[in-house]
N, C-alpha and C positions, 0 to 999 in steps of 0.2 A: 404362587406354593407359600412366597415370602410374608404377601400379605395376609395370607390367612393367616401363616401361623403364628405372625403379629397380632390375631385375633382371639386365638386360640389360650396365648401364657396366659394374659393378663388373669383369667379367670383364676387358675390356679385350684381348681377343685378336684381332691378326690374321689376317687369313686365307693370310699369309705369315710366318707368325712363324716361320722357318725358317733356322738361319744360313747353308744351303746354297745358294752362289751357280745362281740361277732358279728355284728353288723355287717351285712351283705347287700349288695342291691345287682343286676345284672347292666352292662350296659350294650345298643344300638349305634353302630355308625353307617348311616346311610348313602347311597352315591347314589344318584337318579339322573335320567333324561326323561323326557318329557315333549311331547309335540302335541300341541293343542291345534284341532281344530273347529277357527267360531264360527263357520255356517253349520254342522252339526253341533257341536257343544261334546264332542267327544274326541277322544284322546288315548295315544299309547306311549308306554315308556316300558323304560330298561330301570330294574335296581339288582344294586348290591349293595349287601349288605353284611357285615361283619356281625357275627353276635359273638360274646362272651358272657360263658356263664361262673358270673364270680362265687355262686352260691354251693353248698358241702354238695350237692344232688347229683346223679350223674340223668341226665335227659334224655328223656328216648323218640322225647314228641316235643313240639314246637307251636302257636296257634298267632295266627295272624286276626289281625280285623279288617273288613271289608265291609267299611263303615255306607257306602254308598248302597249297597244291597236293601235294605233298609228301606228304600225310598221304590217300592215296588210293590204293585198291590199281592193284598194276602201275608206280605213279611211280618216278624214277630212288632215292625212298628206300627205298620196298618191295626192286625188284630186288635193292641193294646189301644188304640184312636178309637177301637169300637166298643171296647170291654169297658174300659173305665169310664164312671162317670161324669166327672168333671175334666173332658180333653182340651188340650190346648186349643187356646180359641185358634191360632196360626195356624193351626194344620187341620182343621173344620171348615166346610161350607155348610154356614144355615139357610135349611128351605124350609117352607110350610108346605107340610103333608096333612093336610083337610087343617082341622083347627089347632096341630101343633107343629110345632116349630124343635127340628129333629137336626142333629147335626153329624154330617156327611165327613167320612174322611176322604182328602185332596188327594193321597196318595192310592185310596180304589178304585178313583176314578182317572190316573193316568194314561197315557198312550203309551205304546212301545218305544218311541221315538221322545218323553217324556221323561220315563225313568229316569234313574240313577241305577248305575249298577261295576262294577269293580270284578273284570275275571283276570287271572293270573294264570300263566299259562310255561311250560318250559323251565318249570320252578327244580334247581339242584344246590344242593351241597358240598361243597367245595370240588365238583365238576360234574358230581352222581346224584342221577335221576331223583327222585324220593316220593311214595306215594303219599296223594292228598287230596282232601274230601272237603267242597262249599257246604258247609251248612248255615245257608242264609248271610249273616255277615261275619262269622268265622270262619277263618280256612283251618283245617285239621292239619298236619304236617306229622307224617312218619318220620324219622331221620333216620337214612340211610346209615349209618355211622351214631353210635348214642354217641354224646358229648357231655366230655368228662369234667369233673371242676375243675377249676379256675384254667379252662380252658375257650379256645373263641373256635367257631367256623363261620366257614362266607355260604352264605345262598346267593343265588342267582336267579333273574328271570322278567317274561318281558309282564304286562299288566296292559288292561284295555278296560275304558273306562268312557263312560257316560254322562254328564250331568245332569241332576236330574233340572228338571221345575222346580224354584228355591220351595220347599216348605217346611223346614227349619233347618238355620242357620247354614250351609250350606244350601248352593243349588246359581241356577239361572235368572237373569232377570226377574228380580226381585222386586214388590210392590214399587221401586223408588228409583227403578231400571238401572240397578247396576249389573251389569250381564255374568262374569263369574266372582260368585265367591267360595272360592275353593280351601274349601275345610272337611281334614280330615277325606282328602280325596286318594290316598296313593296306599298302598298294603302297609301297614302296619304291625309291626310285632308288641302281641300280647307282650304283660306285664305278668311278668315271675318273681314271689316275691315270698316271707316266709309263710303265707295262709296258699302259698301253692300258686297254680296258674288265675290270673282272674282274665278269661275270659269272655264274659256275657256280652251276650245278643244287645245288639244296640234298638234299645226303644225309646229314644227321644232324650238319656237324662246326660250328663256330662263324662270326663274320658280320663284315662287314667294312662301312664305312658311310663317307657324304658328312656331314660335319658343316654342321649350320644352325639355324634356329629352329624351333620348334616353339607351335603354339598349338593345342590340341583341346580339344573340347567331346564330351563325353559321355555322353548321356540312357541312361538306366537307372532301371527299379525302383528308385523309393525306399527299398528297403528294404534294398540292398545297400551294402557300404560298401570304401570305393575306396582303393588306393593304388599309388603308382609315381613314373613319373617327372617332374620338374616341382615348380613350383609351381602351389598351389590357389590360382585368384583369388577364389573365390565361397564359401570357409570359413564367414562370416557364413548364407549361407543356405542350406549343408548341414550343416551341424554336423558328428554324430560327431566331436567331439573337435578338429575342424579352425578351430571358431570363433575369434574372438576372447577371450580373458580376461574372464567377466562378462556376454556376451554370450546371449541367451536362444532359440535355434531352436526355432520353432514351423513344421512343414509339415501345412498343410489334409489333413485324414484325406481332403479326394477329391482331394487332386492323388496321381497315380498314380506319376510316375516326377519324377526330379533329372537336371538338366545339369550334370556339374561342369565346370568350367573349368578347364584347365591349362597354363601357358606354360612352356616348358623352354630356355633361350639354351644355346646353342652344345655340342648334344648331335650324335648320332650315331643315335640310336635313339630311340625310343617305346614305353616297357612299363607294363603297367597291371594290375591281379589285381581280383577281386571277389567279395563272398562277403557271406551275409548275417548269417554268425554271430562275425564279428570283432572284437576288441578293438583298439581302435586308441591305443597310448600315446604321448606324445610328450615326448621327454626332451630337456633343452635342454645344451648343455655349454659350457664353458665359454671356448671357441676360437672360436665364431663360426656351429657349425655345427647343428640343429636334425634331431636323430633320431628318424623314425616307425617304430614297430612293430606289424606289424599278424597279429595271431592267432588260431587260434580260438579261443571261448571251451568249451576244453575243461577243464574242475581238474586234470588229471594232466598235459598242460602251462602252468600259468598258473606257478606257482613258475620256471621253468625261463628263459621268457619273461621276467620278471620280474630272475629274475639277469643275465641277456645285457646288460641296456641298460646299465649301468654299464662295463660288461668293453667295451663295443662303443664305448662314448665313448672309453675307455682305450687303446684299440687305434688308431682314430683319428688319437688327438692322435699316440701313438707313430709311423706313419706319415707324418704330417706331419713332424714331428722328423726322420725317415729320408732323406726321397723332397722332399718339397717340398709347404706347403700344399695342401690340396684346395680344389679354384676353386669350389664352389657352395656355398650356404647349407642345404642337407639332401641329409637321404640315408635309405632309407626301408628296412629288412629286413621281408621282407615270407611269411608262409608261402603256399606256391604252389608249382608245376613240380611235378619229380622228381629232384630233387635238390640241388643248385645250381649256380644260373648268375645272371651279373651282366649289369647291364644301367645302363643310362646311371640316373644316381643312384637305383638301388634296385637289389636283389636277391631275386629267388625261391627260399628254400629250403624243405625238408622241415623241421616242425617238432615233430613228435617222437621220442623217445628220449632217450637220456641228454644231463644237461648238457656233457659235456667235447666231443661231439659236434655239440651244434648252436652252439655255440663254435669247434670247430673250424671246419666250411662256412663262418659266417660270418666267420672271420678269412680265410680264401680269397677269397670272391667280393669282400667288401669291399676288398682288395688289390687287385681288377682294377681298381677306379674312379681310380686312377693309373693302369698299366698299361696296359689296355683301352682304358678311357674317355677318358682324356685323353691319352697318347700314342698312343694304339688303332695298334698295327703291322698287317699285313694276315696275322691267324690262317692263310689260308690257307696262305700261302709260309713264312714265318715262326713259327707255333704257340709253339716255346718261347722267343719273346720277351715272350710275354703269358704264356702258363702257369707257366714256368720261371721268369720273375722276379717272377710274383703266389707263386708256392709258396717261393722264397729269404723274400717278406716275412714271410707266413704265419708261416712257422717259428721268421724271426727273433722279429717282433713276438710269438710264444705263448708262445716260450721267453722274451723280456725280461717279461714280464708272468706268467711264471710264479712260483710259491712257491718251489718250487726248479728252479735254472737247471740245463742238462746243458752238458758241453762241445760237445756235435757236434748242434743241434740241426736239424741235415740228414742224417743217421744211415738214413733210410729213403729218402733219393734214394742215394743212393751202391749201395745195397742194392738196390735197382729196377736201374741202373744193370748192375750188374754181372751181375744176373740177364740182361737185356734182351743183353750180352755174350754170356755163355755162352750163353745160346740160341742163336745165330747166323743171330737174325733181325733183326737190327738195320739199317735203313734211314740215307740222312744227313739231318742232318738240314733241309736244302733239298726234301726232296722237301716236293713239294704233299699239305698232308692227307687227301684226298680220294685219294690215288694209294698210301694205303699196304698192304701184301700185310694185314695185319691188325690190329685196332683195339688189342691190347694194344702192339704195339711203336711204334703211334704215343702214345698214350698214356705211356710211358716218358718216349720222347726230349721231349715235350713240358713233362712236371714237371719228372720225375727230371735226366733227364740237361740240362736247360735251365736247372733250378737250378743245376745244377753247372757251366754255363758261369761263373753270377756266383760260385761256391766255388770255381774256378778262377782266374778273375780275381781273387781275392782273394789268394792261393794266388803267384800271377806278380806281384802290385806292393804288393803288401801291403793290412793293413785298412782303415788310413785313407782310402787311395788310392782300394780302393773303395767306402767310403762319398761321399768328395768325388766319386767317377763316379757314381754315382745321384743324386745332387741334384743335378749341372750337367748329366747327360744331360736328367730333369723339365725342368730352366728351361729349356732353350735346345731342348727337341723336341715341347714339350708341345703338344698339337690339330696336331699335322702329320704323320702318320701315318711314323715313324723306321724304319728297314733298320738289317738285322745293322750296315751301315759306319758307320752313326750311335754306337752306343754303343763301336763299336772306336774311334772316331774321339778320341772323349769320353776313355776310357781312355787313349789316348797321350797328351792332350792334357796332362792333370792327374799323368798319372807321368813321363811321357818316352821312358818304353819302346816299343819296335818291336812292334806286335802283330797285326798283320795275316799271319801263319803261323797264329798261334792259331788266329784265326776263320776259317781254310782248313782247317787238322787239325780241329777239332771241330761244326766247322757242314756242313763238305761233304764229310765222308770218316765213316768210320767204324773208323780208324786209334786204335788205341788207347794207356796210359800203361802201360807194366810197366817196370820198374827193378832189377836183382837184385843185390845185394854178392856179388858172383861168388868174392870169397878174400881171406883176410885170414890176413898174416904178416908173421913179424920177419924186420929187415935192419937188421944193424949198430946194432942197441940200437934201432932205430926201428921202425912198423908201415908196411904197404905195403898199402894196399886198391884190390883194383880192382872197378872197377863194372861194369857189363852197364845196354845201353841194347836187352830184346829187341822192347817196341812200339815201332812207328813213329811215336809223336808225339814230340816233342823236348819234357824240360822241364827247367827249371833243379833244382838241388838243394840241397833245405834237409837239412844231415846231424848227429846229434849223437851226440858221443862221451861215454862215460859210463864215468868210471875207479873201479877199487877204492876210491880213498880219498874217493868221496863228489859227485867233481867233475867239473863237465859243462865241455866246451866246445863251439862247432860251428863247423861246415866249408860254406863254401856255394860252390857249382860256377854260375858263370853258364849262361843257354842264349847263346850267341853270334849266337843270332838278335833275341834283344832288343837287342841294344848296350846294355843297363843294366843296372846293380844292383840289388836290391831293397832298400828298408830291413830292419836285421835286426829278426826277428820275433820273437825270444828275448830278454827284458827280461833283463837283470845278468849273465847270459852271453856271454864272449869269441866273440868270429866269427871265423874266417878267410875270406876271399876269395880262391878260388884262380883260376886259369887258365879259361877260358868251354872248355867242350864243346863241339865241333862235329858238327853231325846226321851226317856221314861218317861219325865214328869208333864203330865198333860198342865199343867197348870205352875206358875211363877211368883214369886212376892218381893217385893222389896217397899224400901220408907223412905220415905222424902225426909227431912229434917225441918220443914216447912208447916206450919197448917193449911188445909186443904182451900183456905179464902183467899189465902195470898198468891194461887196460882191461877193464870190465865187459859194456859192451856197444855197439853202433857199429848207428843206425839212422836207415835213411833217412826223408825228412818226418814225423818224430815229431809233429808234432801230427796228423795225417791229415787233411790239406786232400786232398791232390795225389790224382785219380781213379784212382791206380793198381790195376790189377784185379786183382795179385796180390800180396797185402802179404805173403804169406809170405814171400819170398824179398828183405823187405828190412829184416831181423834179422840182424846178428852179437851173439850172447850165447856167453860164455867157458863 
């Protein structure tokens, strides 16, 4: 207990640590004991959950997620796979029917001993049995006693689970042979917030949860090595390189199982993985966080996993400097799952392939620790705030540690966004994650367009202000589920610019940016330039003029909606700030005080940060 308290205290996080007046959030503290049968892949557990209602509302019902139930034929996830035009390739089998290739749901083909399930029994509230109903991946619970504001209640339950054959994220025996990837494996309290209960069925998107403290004991065959969320409390009894230096751990031959005891303070999830063939490496950093790496003892991958370790430390240190200090004392990179997925204090990733891919997926999933597991926006509603910001940090970090840096580390996101615009299938970023017509538009808006939210913010307020915004956003809103207005508010306070128009245009519409250098002509020894706004989204414009004598000057046209002028982004280049361009005017004219014959080129957005969907009309060349 003493060790647990020492781990809990350093975080020093208040449940209401949010600058918005009247903010509140719920709390859920879990104690769980689970026994895993590695022969049947079935497990039994007991859970005690202390749930605190910090809302102003009296709650008469609560909801639990039972994610494993998604991996059953005819589940909502199965139905979605069959209905959507472009199902996730990892979740389907491609079969030939005549001359056509058909994509069949892997879930539909699962046998009874292959499905996933999670069933709850003996559910009580403060010792009194409660009425409950299982609806696929949601458990609906009618409280025996209404839960008043600022009050807590204790739920106790037994649960039975079966680990599904690995289909998506969690599961057993994935393609790389990892036996157990235990993600979303326990009855998990749904989030209740200012928008009400967030109890969506699970159809393979990502997660939203209630912060709390976890105390978890996992009993499993002694030959299995575990890694995951939290701090192992009994490493000196477990061994497998979790023991203190110099401690010799001897497990009696007659002993068949080990009980692994983890505690995790202030997290909204608990994930673990297990395999008999794991190598467990511990990497001590110089900034206080211990890194754990668990990967298969396969000669073909060992060298890559060894090389990954100092690079992971380098990236984490960079992320700390860029966004804010990672608030936990450990982080684990674990081979498991079906690609890469972030979890509290750990990630499950595929472990084979080229080193660049291994490093890239680690860079991305670890970056989620800041945006999904410390800030934790509701991804069902605002996936771009997690996936997009994480993609920005991944690209920035990978470029910073690269031997050769590139001018634009976000080029892939620009290309992805442009392809989405051209496809005509874009939906607004405010669309619920489950409601996208296809998977590809969802992914591009979340990752690529979400990333470009930050690059456009950089274009609007400047690089220095963007970096200050990220740090202040993390500092003010960590552990509080921020929403889109929060990042906008921080950027406004940092810069002084009005940005509500940008948040609306970028996230609530499919309007695009498209400016045209319509005409350039001489007039009485000067040059008149006429610009045209083709896209609906207004932007301020940086314009560079390159002269025949090799000199350059720039012009800045403010967007009047911003009521602000950004700093000059061009070092050592003279800049002229022109009158603002109001959205109501489709064209804009300005004069260069030199004859057209002296001009070699005129370029809109020479740094190519603005997400203009047609750059071909941004340049005039002599």
